[in-house]
N, C-alpha and C positions, 0 to 999 in steps of 0.2 A: 504494500500500500504506500502510495506517495502522500505527500503532505495534504493535497487537496482531498484525496480519498479518505484520509484519516479525519480531516475536519468534517467531511460529509457524514462519516460514520458516527462521529461524536454527536453531531447535531441530530441525526435521525434517531439514534437510540435514546438520547436524553429527551428528545421531543416525544417519543413513544412513552417513555416513563412518565413524563409530565402529563400527557394526555390520559394515561391510565389513572393517575392519581386525581386529576381533575374530574374524571367520570365517577369517582367513588362518592357515595353518600357520606354524610358526616358520621353516621354510625359505622360504616365500613372503614372510613379513614381512621377512626379512633379504636377500632376493634383490636383487642389484644388477646390472641389465642395462646393461653398458657404463658410460657416464658418467652414467646416470640415477640418481635418488634411489631408495633402498629405500622400502618402504611406511612403515617406521619413521621415515625422514627426512621423508617427506611429512607424517606425523603431527606431528613436531617442528616443522616449518615452519608448519603451521596453528596450533599452540599459540603459537609466537613471533609470529604475525600477529594472532591474536585478543587476546593479552594487552595490547598497547598500546591497542587499541581499547577494551577494557574499562576500562583505566586512565583513558583520556580521558573516558569517560562518567561517571567517578567524580569528575571535577574540577568545581568550581563554574563556572557559566557565565561569570562575570566573568573567570576565569582563561583560559578558551578565547578569549574576546573579546580580552583583552589580548595573549595569546600569538600567536593566529592570525588575528584579525579577524572580520569578518562577511561573509556571502555578498553578492555584488553581482549575483546572478542567481538564478532559481528552480532548485530541485533538478531533476535529470534523472529521468526515469522509470527503473524497473528495466531494461527492455529497452534503453533508450538508454545507460545506464551500462555494461551488459554489452558492448554494441556498441563503446563507446569503449575499454573495457579490451582487448578482442580486437584492435582497431586499434592501440592503444599497444603491445601485445605484438608484433604483426607489424612495426610501424615501428621497434622498438627491439630487434632480435634480438641486438645486442651489449651489451645492458643487463647490468650486473653487480649482482646482488642485494646490498644492504647486509649486512655481516657480522651485524648484530643479527637478521636474519631467516634467515640461512643455518643449515641444520640440522646438528646434530652426529650422529654415528653413534648409533643407538638399538638396544640389544640386545633380543632377544625376551623376556628376563627382565624388562625394564622396560615391556613393552607395556601390561599392565593398569594400572599406575600412571600412565602417560602418557595412556591413554584416560580414566581417571577425572579426571585434571587438566583435559583438554579439556572433558569433560562439565560439570564444576563451573564452569569459566571461562565457558562459553556460558550456563549458567543464571544466573550472576552478572551477565553483561552484560544478559540479558533482564530481570532484576530491576531493574537500574539504569534501564532505559528507562521504567519506570512513573513516574519523576519528571520526565520530559520532556513538553512539549506538542508537538503536530504542528508548530506554528509555529517552535518552537525547533529542531526537527530541520532545518528549511529555512533558518534564519537564521545558524547558527553553522557554522564550517568547521574542518576538520582537514587537515593535509598528508598526502599519499600519496607514497611514495618515487618512483613512476614516473608517476603520473597527475596530480600537482599537487594543487591545493586541491579538496577535496570537501566538500560539506555533510555534516552529521552523518547525514542520511538516506542520502545517496549512499555514505558509508563503510559503513553497514549493508548497503546493497545489494551493495557490493563484497564484504563479508564473507560474505554469502549465496552469491554466485557463486564466490568464491575457493575455498571448500571443495568445491564441485561440480567445479571445474576440476581440483583435485588428486585428487579421487575418480576422475575419468576418467583422469588420468595413471597412477594405480595400476593400473587395468585394462589400459591400453595397455602399461605396462611389464611386467606379468605375461605379456602375450601375446608379448613379444619372445623 
């Protein structure tokens, strides 16, 4: 996937996620099956996950290099990155999500505001991508809390898949 493809995928999958949440009744938005997250909490988690990615892409490349280093391997393909993430989830069932990504309780009255925030955040991230070259996406790295070091391209692939993963969780939780 090139930069334009990545941006298109980011927009499509986040827009689908937003549309799904917009379509939920207040009761479904707030429904908490057992110890699972509500749809509002899923939304909050996605916002908290996209925000640092957007911030990282706003940093000068020398800062990324100084803080995190450079890649010592080629970027994985989207399917390979998804496969790695699924395996990491399976292998780390006792993983504790860092507090900075843990969602707060989100009330239905805040749904529209949170959805607008996510939409704006993803659009901003896509806008930032125009200043990157394909080579830069493969040369610089960022830390992921459970997957370790990812190239900038892989972090974008993760962001594309991550929202789909939580979209699916909303459907599964509503079926409980």
